[in-house]
Backbone bond lengths (Angstrom), bond angles and torsions (degrees), N, CA, C in turn:
res aa  C-N    CA-C-N  psi(-1)  N-CA   C-N-CA  omega(-1)  CA-C   N-CA-C  phi
1 X - - - 1.465 - - 1.526 110.50 -
2 X 1.309 116.94 40.63 1.454 120.45 -177.92 1.516 111.13 -73.63
3 X 1.340 115.03 144.33 1.458 120.08 175.62 1.517 109.41 -71.16
4 X 1.336 116.29 161.23 1.463 120.65 -178.21 1.514 111.31 -55.77
5 X 1.329 116.81 -43.06 1.455 119.94 -177.04 1.507 114.03 -66.19
6 X 1.341 119.16 -9.24 1.451 120.89 -177.92 1.522 111.84 -94.70
7 X 1.306 119.05 -7.70 1.454 121.85 -179.01 1.522 108.31 -92.84
8 X 1.346 119.32 110.37 1.468 120.26 -173.73 1.505 113.88 -62.77
9 X 1.350 117.87 -17.08 1.452 118.96 179.59 1.503 113.57 -91.04
10 X 1.338 117.52 -7.46 1.461 120.33 -174.19 1.518 112.05 -82.28
11 X 1.345 116.88 -46.27 1.462 118.83 -174.22 1.531 112.37 -60.79
12 X 1.357 120.40 -44.78 1.475 118.31 177.37 1.520 112.59 -58.03
13 X 1.344 117.44 -39.34 1.456 119.01 179.44 1.522 111.11 -66.81
14 X 1.343 116.01 -37.95 1.461 119.28 178.43 1.524 111.16 -65.81
15 X 1.362 116.19 -40.00 1.461 119.29 179.40 1.521 110.76 -63.85
16 X 1.339 116.46 -41.51 1.465 119.80 178.20 1.515 110.52 -63.29
17 X 1.345 116.48 -43.32 1.456 120.29 178.06 1.518 111.03 -61.24
18 X 1.327 116.33 -39.95 1.463 119.57 -179.40 1.522 111.08 -62.50
19 X 1.362 116.05 -42.05 1.451 119.05 -179.98 1.530 111.18 -64.28
20 X 1.333 116.39 -42.20 1.466 119.60 -179.92 1.512 110.82 -63.51
21 X 1.334 116.57 -46.19 1.461 120.35 -178.06 1.524 111.74 -66.48
22 X 1.334 115.02 -34.65 1.462 117.86 179.16 1.526 110.72 -64.38
23 X 1.340 115.22 -37.85 1.467 118.99 -179.19 1.517 110.99 -64.45
24 X 1.344 117.02 -41.30 1.464 119.73 -176.64 1.523 112.51 -90.09
25 X 1.362 116.38 -0.12 1.453 119.76 174.17 1.506 115.12 80.78
26 X 1.339 118.29 21.94 1.462 121.00 178.32 1.519 109.14 -93.15
27 X 1.333 119.86 126.61 1.465 120.86 -178.94 1.513 111.06 -69.92
28 X 1.334 116.18 145.98 1.456 121.74 176.78 1.518 110.36 -79.55
29 X 1.356 117.64 147.05 1.457 119.91 175.36 1.515 111.10 -68.76
30 X 1.331 115.71 156.17 1.456 120.00 177.94 1.514 110.10 -67.24
31 X 1.356 116.69 149.90 1.448 121.99 178.13 1.525 109.94 -69.33
32 X 1.332 115.82 135.79 1.458 120.20 177.19 1.500 109.58 -132.30
33 X 1.351 116.09 159.58 1.457 120.35 174.52 1.514 108.75 -73.61
34 X 1.331 115.86 166.92 1.450 120.38 -171.91 1.513 113.29 -98.91
35 X 1.315 118.52 4.91 1.454 120.58 -179.64 1.518 110.51 -90.59
36 X 1.316 115.89 177.75 1.454 122.56 171.20 1.523 108.97 -53.34
37 X 1.350 119.97 142.72 1.459 121.08 -176.67 1.517 113.78 -50.80
38 X 1.316 117.67 -33.64 1.465 119.95 179.92 1.512 111.86 -70.27
39 X 1.336 116.95 -17.78 1.461 120.17 -176.28 1.518 112.77 -110.55
40 X 1.322 118.75 1.69 1.454 119.92 -178.12 1.504 111.22 -73.90
41 X 1.332 115.01 149.72 1.455 119.94 -173.89 1.513 112.27 -77.24
42 X 1.318 117.50 -36.38 1.457 120.81 176.08 1.510 114.93 68.85
43 X 1.356 118.90 23.12 1.457 120.69 -178.35 1.524 111.70 -91.50
44 X 1.341 116.95 -16.27 1.450 119.99 179.04 1.503 114.39 70.62
45 X 1.339 119.13 14.11 1.455 121.92 -178.17 1.520 112.07 -96.70
46 X 1.312 118.38 -0.02 1.453 121.93 -178.90 1.515 109.70 158.19
47 X 1.313 115.11 177.00 1.459 120.63 -179.92 1.516 108.87 -95.40
48 X 1.311 117.86 107.02 1.461 120.57 179.19 1.520 109.72 -148.11
49 X 1.315 114.88 151.91 1.453 121.57 -177.18 1.522 110.22 -111.99
50 X 1.320 115.71 137.95 1.453 120.08 173.87 1.530 109.58 -75.29
51 X 1.327 117.58 154.01 1.462 119.27 176.61 1.523 110.52 -67.45
52 X 1.324 117.01 156.55 1.460 118.99 174.70 1.518 110.29 -68.82
53 X 1.312 115.79 162.34 1.470 119.91 169.71 1.522 105.31 -72.13
54 X 1.313 116.66 88.82 1.453 122.64 -164.98 1.522 112.46 -69.31
55 X 1.321 114.14 148.93 1.459 121.02 171.41 1.521 109.40 -94.58
56 X 1.340 115.87 -48.91 1.462 120.72 177.74 1.526 109.64 -132.38
57 X 1.319 115.35 142.30 1.457 119.99 178.06 1.519 108.43 -141.04
58 X 1.326 116.39 168.18 1.460 121.12 -179.70 1.523 109.69 -135.66
59 X 1.338 115.08 139.87 1.456 122.89 -179.83 1.520 107.58 -107.43
60 X 1.338 117.61 113.38 1.454 121.71 -172.58 1.521 112.63 -126.26
61 X 1.324 118.16 35.61 1.462 119.77 -175.99 1.523 112.64 -74.55
62 X 1.330 117.92 -13.44 1.459 120.61 177.09 1.513 113.67 -94.32
63 X 1.310 118.00 2.93 1.460 122.64 -179.46 1.511 110.55 145.33
64 X 1.316 116.43 148.65 1.464 120.67 -174.25 1.527 111.37 -84.84
65 X 1.311 114.76 155.51 1.457 121.71 176.07 1.526 108.32 -153.44
66 X 1.332 115.92 172.58 1.460 120.80 179.21 1.520 110.52 -60.55
67 X 1.315 116.03 140.41 1.471 121.61 -178.39 1.528 108.86 -104.83
68 X 1.331 117.82 119.26 1.469 119.68 177.86 1.518 111.76 -60.53
69 X 1.328 116.21 152.89 1.451 120.58 -178.86 1.509 113.70 -64.70
70 X 1.331 117.81 -20.65 1.458 121.16 -179.18 1.519 113.31 -80.49
71 X 1.332 117.70 -9.49 1.463 122.71 -176.86 1.522 109.96 -87.68
72 X 1.337 117.04 131.44 1.464 119.30 -178.94 1.523 114.90 -116.70
73 X 1.349 118.34 -3.91 1.468 121.93 173.62 1.528 107.92 -138.00
74 X 1.335 116.62 134.71 1.464 121.67 177.88 1.527 108.75 -134.64
75 X 1.340 116.06 134.81 1.462 121.28 173.91 1.521 108.40 -109.66
76 X 1.345 115.81 128.98 1.454 122.66 176.41 1.524 110.49 -131.37
77 X 1.315 116.16 158.91 1.458 121.94 176.87 1.527 110.40 -62.81
78 X 1.318 116.35 150.64 1.465 121.17 -176.51 1.522 112.77 -62.61
79 X 1.321 118.77 -19.88 1.457 120.38 178.58 1.522 112.46 -88.55
80 X 1.333 117.09 -3.42 1.462 121.57 178.04 1.524 109.64 -100.64
81 X 1.316 118.16 153.95 1.472 119.92 178.04 1.516 110.65 -74.56
82 X 1.335 117.65 150.38 1.461 119.75 173.24 1.523 110.41 -69.08
83 X 1.323 116.60 164.87 1.460 120.42 176.95 1.518 109.71 -62.13
84 X 1.334 116.13 -46.00 1.465 120.31 175.77 1.509 113.84 68.09
85 X 1.303 116.91 31.22 1.462 121.28 -178.40 1.518 109.88 -112.54
86 X 1.314 117.45 140.49 1.453 121.11 176.57 1.529 109.40 -54.99
87 X 1.319 115.69 134.62 1.449 120.16 179.55 1.508 114.49 88.83
88 X 1.347 117.67 -2.94 1.469 121.64 177.06 1.520 109.22 -113.82
89 X 1.309 115.67 126.05 1.464 123.01 177.54 1.526 107.00 -93.35
90 X 1.335 117.52 119.45 1.461 122.82 -173.34 1.527 111.42 -97.91
91 X 1.325 115.37 127.69 1.462 122.02 179.71 1.527 108.64 -117.89
92 X 1.325 116.04 134.73 1.461 123.98 -174.54 1.535 110.21 -102.42
93 X 1.323 116.62 122.99 1.464 122.04 179.21 1.528 110.40 -83.18
94 X 1.334 115.97 128.63 1.464 122.20 177.09 1.526 108.25 -133.07
95 X 1.321 117.20 128.28 1.461 121.02 175.30 1.527 107.58 -82.49
96 X 1.326 116.39 98.11 1.466 120.94 -167.51 1.518 114.29 -95.93
97 X 1.319 118.27 -17.73 1.466 121.21 -175.37 1.521 112.73 -117.01
98 X 1.326 116.69 -7.74 1.463 122.14 179.07 1.524 108.82 -139.56
99 X 1.321 116.25 170.03 1.455 121.11 -179.15 1.523 110.35 -93.09
100 X 1.325 116.47 146.75 1.457 120.19 170.59 1.534 108.76 -75.46
101 X 1.327 117.75 143.91 1.475 119.76 -177.88 1.521 113.76 -57.05
102 X 1.330 117.81 -29.05 1.465 120.36 -177.58 1.529 113.07 -90.05
103 X 1.344 117.43 9.61 1.464 120.66 -177.14 1.529 112.37 -117.18
104 X 1.316 116.83 25.47 1.464 119.98 -177.11 1.535 111.87 -60.83
105 X 1.325 116.69 -41.24 1.473 118.86 -179.00 1.525 111.48 -64.59
106 X 1.327 116.59 -39.18 1.461 120.78 177.36 1.520 110.40 -57.39
107 X 1.332 117.00 -45.27 1.461 120.22 -175.89 1.524 112.75 -80.86
108 X 1.312 118.37 -23.76 1.466 119.72 174.51 1.524 110.37 -64.07
109 X 1.333 116.14 -30.41 1.468 119.90 176.36 1.530 111.70 -76.61
110 X 1.307 115.71 -11.18 1.475 121.94 178.30 1.524 108.74 -126.57
111 X 1.318 114.94 45.34 1.459 122.53 -170.22 1.528 112.39 -58.94
112 X 1.309 117.37 -28.32 1.453 120.32 179.85 1.512 113.38 -67.92
113 X 1.328 117.62 -14.88 1.462 121.48 -179.90 1.529 112.54 -96.50
114 X 1.331 116.65 0.82 1.467 121.32 177.01 1.525 108.70 -95.73
115 X 1.335 116.34 132.39 1.456 121.27 -179.05 1.528 110.08 -67.82
116 X 1.338 116.19 132.03 1.463 120.49 -178.10 1.529 111.12 -132.51
117 X 1.306 114.56 148.70 1.460 121.97 172.31 1.516 107.53 -130.97
118 X 1.333 115.53 123.29 1.470 121.57 -175.46 1.529 111.56 55.74
119 X 1.334 114.98 37.08 1.453 120.50 175.92 1.515 115.72 82.46
120 X 1.314 117.01 -2.41 1.468 120.27 -178.45 1.515 110.60 -113.59
121 X 1.325 116.07 142.99 1.459 120.74 -178.96 1.524 110.52 -62.09
122 X 1.314 116.09 137.50 1.461 121.59 174.99 1.524 107.34 -80.83
123 X 1.325 116.59 128.78 1.462 121.66 -170.85 1.525 110.87 -116.35
124 X 1.332 115.77 136.98 1.453 121.44 166.02 1.525 105.38 -78.51
125 X 1.316 116.42 102.04 1.465 120.78 -171.44 1.521 112.56 -64.75
126 X 1.337 116.85 -24.74 1.453 119.31 -179.25 1.516 112.92 -65.52
127 X 1.347 116.12 -30.26 1.467 120.22 -175.87 1.529 113.21 -125.93
128 X 1.339 117.36 -2.69 1.456 119.79 -179.62 1.512 113.26 69.23
129 X 1.338 117.21 30.13 1.462 122.01 -176.96 1.528 110.93 -106.90
130 X 1.328 116.02 137.47 1.454 120.22 174.56 1.522 109.72 -75.03
131 X 1.333 116.43 143.37 1.459 120.67 174.01 1.526 109.18 -83.78
132 X 1.327 115.91 146.98 1.461 121.20 177.44 1.521 109.70 -90.27
133 X 1.322 115.37 148.16 1.468 121.68 -174.40 1.528 110.05 -91.63
134 X 1.326 116.23 100.79 1.471 121.40 -177.95 1.533 111.12 -108.76
135 X 1.332 117.50 26.91 1.472 120.09 -171.26 1.516 114.22 -79.45
136 X 1.329 119.09 -21.76 1.462 119.94 -178.60 1.525 110.34 -118.32
137 X 1.341 117.23 153.22 1.474 119.35 177.45 1.521 112.76 -56.38
138 X 1.336 117.34 -39.53 1.467 119.98 -177.88 1.530 111.14 -64.37
139 X 1.324 116.22 -43.37 1.469 119.05 179.93 1.524 110.81 -69.64
140 X 1.316 117.39 -36.74 1.467 119.19 176.74 1.518 110.90 -62.29
141 X 1.319 117.37 -40.65 1.458 120.07 178.96 1.526 110.84 -64.57
142 X 1.334 117.33 -42.75 1.461 120.51 179.79 1.521 110.95 -64.03
143 X 1.325 116.45 -43.13 1.461 120.36 179.78 1.529 111.44 -68.86
144 X 1.331 116.15 -35.67 1.465 119.27 177.85 1.527 110.90 -64.75
145 X 1.327 117.30 -32.64 1.465 119.24 176.83 1.529 110.71 -67.90
146 X 1.341 116.54 -39.01 1.466 119.99 179.28 1.526 110.43 -67.93
147 X 1.323 115.64 -54.54 1.463 119.80 -178.68 1.524 110.01 -64.74
148 X 1.334 116.69 -37.48 1.455 120.09 177.60 1.517 112.06 -61.59
149 X 1.333 116.82 -34.10 1.460 119.93 175.48 1.522 111.76 -64.59
150 X 1.329 116.00 -38.77 1.476 119.44 175.86 1.525 110.07 -64.31
151 X 1.325 116.28 -41.39 1.460 119.71 179.04 1.526 111.07 -62.25
152 X 1.322 116.35 -41.93 1.463 119.41 177.14 1.524 110.59 -60.17
153 X 1.333 116.41 -37.93 1.459 120.30 176.24 1.520 111.77 -62.98
154 X 1.338 116.50 -38.40 1.468 120.29 176.16 1.525 110.34 -61.15
155 X 1.335 115.97 -45.11 1.466 119.99 -179.75 1.527 111.19 -62.57
156 X 1.327 116.04 -43.99 1.464 119.81 179.98 1.522 111.69 -63.73
157 X 1.338 116.37 -30.93 1.467 120.38 179.09 1.522 112.10 -73.75
158 X 1.339 116.82 -17.97 1.455 120.19 178.83 1.510 115.30 111.90
159 X 1.331 117.28 9.85 1.468 119.61 177.14 1.527 110.95 -72.73
160 X 1.328 115.14 155.87 1.461 122.27 -179.99 1.528 112.85 -98.26
161 X 1.332 117.37 -23.16 1.457 121.25 -173.57 1.523 109.09 -155.79
162 X 1.313 115.31 170.72 1.460 121.10 -179.86 1.525 109.45 -131.72
163 X 1.325 115.22 143.99 1.463 122.46 175.22 1.526 108.79 -115.21
164 X 1.343 119.22 98.69 1.458 121.05 177.51 1.527 110.00 -81.06
165 X 1.304 115.87 115.73 1.466 120.41 -173.32 1.522 112.07 -84.82
166 X 1.330 114.15 157.83 1.467 124.78 170.08 1.530 114.13 71.32
167 X 1.336 117.31 34.54 1.460 118.20 176.41 1.530 112.03 -70.60
168 X 1.338 116.65 -5.73 1.464 119.93 173.71 1.535 111.47 -97.54
169 X 1.339 116.90 19.57 1.466 120.46 -178.88 1.522 113.05 -60.65
170 X 1.319 117.29 -26.01 1.467 119.32 -179.87 1.527 111.27 -57.62
171 X 1.331 116.60 -26.70 1.467 120.14 178.23 1.525 111.68 -69.75
172 X 1.320 117.46 -18.18 1.467 122.06 -179.50 1.525 111.90 -112.19
173 X 1.340 116.28 16.90 1.469 120.62 -172.90 1.519 113.57 -95.13
174 X 1.330 117.22 11.67 1.467 121.46 -177.49 1.527 111.61 58.87
175 X 1.339 115.29 31.90 1.455 120.78 177.44 1.514 114.55 79.19
176 X 1.327 117.96 8.44 1.463 120.51 -175.91 1.522 112.95 -84.18
177 X 1.334 117.67 -30.04 1.462 122.25 -177.74 1.522 108.88 -109.26
178 X 1.326 116.47 135.85 1.461 121.38 -179.62 1.523 111.49 -98.11
179 X 1.322 115.67 164.34 1.460 120.45 174.06 1.524 110.78 -62.30
180 X 1.323 117.34 -38.16 1.454 120.93 -179.01 1.530 111.21 -63.35
181 X 1.319 117.04 -41.12 1.463 120.48 177.47 1.530 110.85 -65.82
182 X 1.329 115.45 -38.59 1.461 120.18 176.52 1.521 110.58 -62.90
183 X 1.317 116.95 -46.26 1.472 120.69 -179.74 1.526 111.60 -60.89
184 X 1.324 116.44 -38.89 1.464 119.91 179.50 1.530 110.47 -64.49
185 X 1.317 116.79 -38.18 1.466 119.82 178.59 1.526 110.73 -70.75
186 X 1.336 116.92 -38.09 1.462 120.53 176.50 1.527 110.58 -57.39
187 X 1.327 116.56 -43.60 1.463 119.78 -179.62 1.533 111.16 -60.97
188 X 1.331 116.90 -40.87 1.462 120.26 177.59 1.524 111.17 -63.31
189 X 1.335 116.25 -42.00 1.462 119.72 179.82 1.521 111.20 -65.43
190 X 1.334 116.86 -39.35 1.468 120.13 178.89 1.524 110.29 -63.04
191 X 1.324 117.40 -41.77 1.461 120.56 178.09 1.516 110.97 -62.17
192 X 1.338 116.29 -41.83 1.463 120.78 179.09 1.526 110.78 -64.40
193 X 1.334 116.12 -45.29 1.468 120.00 -178.64 1.519 110.94 -62.17
194 X 1.319 116.53 -50.69 1.466 120.06 -178.69 1.521 111.26 -62.27
195 X 1.321 116.36 -37.49 1.451 119.53 178.27 1.517 113.32 -66.00
196 X 1.349 115.99 -22.63 1.461 120.94 177.46 1.520 112.64 -93.13
197 X 1.337 116.67 3.27 1.459 119.98 -179.46 1.507 114.27 83.44
198 X 1.330 117.32 26.81 1.457 122.17 -177.57 1.523 110.84 -120.90
199 X 1.328 116.71 138.77 1.458 120.42 164.40 1.527 107.48 -74.53
200 X 1.334 117.47 165.22 1.458 120.26 -175.41 1.528 110.11 -140.13
201 X 1.327 115.40 139.78 1.469 121.81 -173.19 1.523 112.49 -99.45
202 X 1.309 114.95 152.11 1.458 122.20 163.46 1.522 107.15 -89.59
203 X 1.333 117.22 120.29 1.467 121.02 179.62 1.530 108.94 -102.05
204 X 1.318 115.93 111.73 1.467 122.56 -179.21 1.539 111.44 62.70
205 X 1.333 117.63 -154.71 1.460 124.44 -177.46 1.539 111.04 63.56
206 X 1.322 115.41 56.76 1.466 121.92 -179.19 1.519 111.14 -59.43
207 X 1.335 115.62 143.96 1.455 121.43 178.83 1.512 113.84 88.88
208 X 1.331 117.54 -5.26 1.466 122.36 178.73 1.517 108.77 -104.85
209 X 1.313 117.05 136.57 1.463 121.77 -177.03 1.526 109.97 -94.48
210 X 1.334 115.42 91.60 1.454 119.66 -179.90 1.509 114.23 -69.59
211 X 1.333 117.65 -16.24 1.464 119.64 177.46 1.520 111.30 -59.34
212 X 1.308 117.36 -31.98 1.469 120.82 -179.11 1.517 111.78 -66.29
213 X 1.329 116.52 -15.23 1.462 120.48 -178.95 1.524 111.78 -117.24
214 X 1.350 116.26 14.49 1.454 120.77 171.67 1.511 116.14 102.91
215 X 1.338 118.79 2.76 1.461 120.47 -178.31 1.527 110.56 -81.61
216 X 1.338 116.27 154.34 1.459 121.17 -167.36 1.521 115.41 -114.93
217 X 1.319 117.98 -28.86 1.462 121.85 179.94 1.518 108.28 -154.59
218 X 1.324 117.63 178.68 1.465 120.33 -174.56 1.520 111.49 -124.94
219 X 1.332 115.13 144.17 1.463 123.65 167.40 1.526 105.87 -118.73
220 X 1.321 116.08 119.00 1.464 120.26 -171.31 1.527 110.28 -122.00
221 X 1.329 115.82 121.64 1.451 120.57 174.56 1.530 109.28 -90.73
222 X 1.320 115.59 126.00 1.467 123.82 171.86 1.529 113.52 57.74
223 X 1.324 116.36 39.31 1.465 117.38 177.26 1.529 110.96 -69.00
224 X 1.336 117.11 -25.57 1.452 119.66 174.82 1.511 111.46 -72.42
225 X 1.318 116.11 -38.85 1.467 120.80 179.28 1.525 111.19 -61.64
226 X 1.323 117.29 -38.24 1.463 121.16 -174.33 1.528 113.33 -109.91
227 X 1.324 116.72 14.25 1.456 122.15 176.39 1.530 111.40 55.98
228 X 1.338 116.15 49.75 1.460 121.77 -177.47 1.534 113.32 -118.64
229 X 1.325 118.52 -1.71 1.470 119.96 -174.76 1.524 111.64 -59.23
230 X 1.319 116.79 -39.32 1.456 120.53 179.78 1.514 112.86 -62.62
231 X 1.333 116.77 -33.17 1.463 120.65 -179.93 1.525 110.85 -64.83
232 X 1.329 116.79 -38.07 1.465 119.91 177.98 1.520 110.78 -73.76
233 X 1.325 117.42 -41.16 1.460 120.08 -177.95 1.529 111.28 -65.01
234 X 1.320 117.65 -33.09 1.468 119.59 179.44 1.519 111.54 -62.73
235 X 1.307 117.29 -29.24 1.468 121.11 -179.41 1.529 111.53 -91.40
236 X 1.338 117.45 -44.15 1.462 121.22 -169.88 1.528 114.27 -111.81
237 X 1.318 117.78 4.91 1.453 119.95 -179.66 1.515 111.24 60.77
238 X 1.335 116.29 -135.30 1.464 120.50 -177.92 1.530 112.62 -79.21
239 X 1.332 118.53 -5.64 1.470 120.59 -179.62 1.531 110.26 -86.01
240 X 1.329 114.66 61.56 1.462 122.91 177.04 1.522 107.23 -126.50
241 X 1.331 116.48 124.20 1.462 123.17 176.59 1.518 107.32 -105.74
242 X 1.320 116.78 109.37 1.460 121.57 -173.71 1.519 110.67 -111.65
243 X 1.335 116.15 132.87 1.456 121.67 177.43 1.528 108.60 -119.82
244 X 1.333 115.87 134.00 1.460 122.34 175.66 1.523 108.76 -115.00
245 X 1.342 115.77 145.78 1.450 121.16 -178.67 1.533 112.91 -112.42
246 X 1.343 116.90 0.09 1.466 120.76 -179.22 1.521 109.68 -130.65
247 X 1.315 115.48 138.80 1.462 120.29 -175.25 1.522 114.12 -59.60
248 X 1.340 120.11 -48.39 1.465 118.60 -178.33 1.528 112.86 -58.97
249 X 1.341 116.40 -42.30 1.464 120.14 179.73 1.524 110.98 -67.21
250 X 1.324 116.65 -36.06 1.461 119.91 179.02 1.523 110.64 -65.33
251 X 1.324 116.95 -43.51 1.466 119.75 178.92 1.525 110.76 -62.49
252 X 1.330 115.92 -41.31 1.464 119.76 178.50 1.522 111.01 -64.37
253 X 1.338 117.08 -44.73 1.464 120.97 -179.43 1.522 110.68 -62.77
254 X 1.334 117.30 -40.86 1.468 119.99 178.72 1.525 110.32 -63.39
255 X 1.304 115.93 -42.35 1.459 119.75 -178.76 1.529 111.63 -63.69
256 X 1.325 116.76 -38.21 1.465 120.41 -173.54 1.528 113.43 -94.59
257 X 1.350 117.68 -26.27 1.452 118.79 -168.25 1.521 115.27 -127.50
258 X 1.315 118.88 -6.56 1.462 120.06 179.29 1.531 110.01 -58.13
259 X 1.332 115.98 132.72 1.451 121.10 -177.02 1.512 113.65 89.84
260 X 1.327 116.69 -12.70 1.472 121.09 179.51 1.519 111.83 -109.78
261 X 1.345 116.55 -30.58 1.458 123.10 170.79 1.532 106.49 -139.80
262 X 1.337 117.41 167.48 1.461 121.22 178.97 1.525 109.54 -90.59
263 X 1.326 117.37 134.64 1.461 122.14 -174.84 1.521 110.96 -129.51
264 X 1.331 116.11 143.19 1.454 121.67 173.12 1.530 108.14 -144.93
265 X 1.313 116.45 145.44 1.469 122.53 173.83 1.519 107.68 -102.88
266 X 1.342 116.62 120.61 1.456 122.30 178.32 1.515 109.50 -126.24
267 X 1.340 115.48 163.39 1.466 120.70 170.06 1.519 107.98 -77.49
268 X 1.333 116.65 157.09 1.461 120.76 -173.96 1.526 112.20 -60.00
269 X 1.331 117.24 -32.00 1.465 120.47 179.62 1.525 112.03 -83.85
270 X 1.321 117.27 -0.70 1.480 123.04 -175.68 1.530 110.93 39.15
271 X 1.317 115.25 50.07 1.455 122.41 -174.19 1.524 111.62 -82.28
272 X 1.329 117.60 156.77 1.467 120.70 -175.72 1.526 113.88 -58.58
273 X 1.320 117.92 -31.26 1.462 120.92 -178.84 1.529 112.26 -109.05
274 X 1.317 115.83 11.95 1.458 119.53 -177.82 1.519 113.02 -79.78
275 X 1.313 114.78 -174.62 1.462 121.69 -178.09 1.523 110.38 -61.15
276 X 1.318 115.99 136.22 1.466 122.19 171.29 1.524 107.79 -149.11
277 X 1.334 115.61 112.33 1.449 120.01 178.59 1.525 109.11 -137.29
278 X 1.313 115.06 153.35 1.451 122.11 178.09 1.522 108.74 -117.73
279 X 1.312 116.31 162.29 1.462 119.73 178.06 1.534 109.56 -61.80
280 X 1.319 117.77 145.15 1.471 120.42 -179.12 1.524 112.02 -58.79
């Protein structure tokens, strides 16, 4: 289910067609997304398809595993290959607001883009990740070029969409990053994603309308645990991918939301051999 912009053989053919049509004076058709008309984004920023209103999905950012035939959306880390199977919508995970633990050397060479307080990097203590400094327009542009390059790599690999993680990092920034600065960076990322032929997700941050800043669907961690599933559905309808990490919350979410949003139970490490269950 790759978007047009993800097929390396499509753009050269389109460019050749454009040149031929220009010579004979035939106007080119308007750009459209590649999904069913009811699911197209209609933003005109590139060719990208929205995810289906999924029934079952799988979260595989901790490592890849076999995908059951009943699953129609899968999220994997940007360094992993997409599923690439007909009927599966592939979403690429990108850590867009914080650093990956294995990328410290990369960011030490770009130390000015790491958020600091009193000269020391601000850390998300839960994961040991440095926060990125998105407080100024110049730094947001530089970071958008870096993250945008990763997104382009996702598109070239054959992914359909991107999930930029940690857009709620401002809550862990020791008061240094504002919501407004975060929103401005989100808009840049959405432009980059759409320009690469990718839809883009809102990851967490319940109660915030990411559609106003260009986001297309939601990935929600533990919305059943914290009674937030309705907040995502009000904005994105059935295009909500919800993951629960605890059995009681998963049972509650299935009882209240199965058939209205997509739900999966995973282990916290989302490991290849970890827990994976779907609603009955």
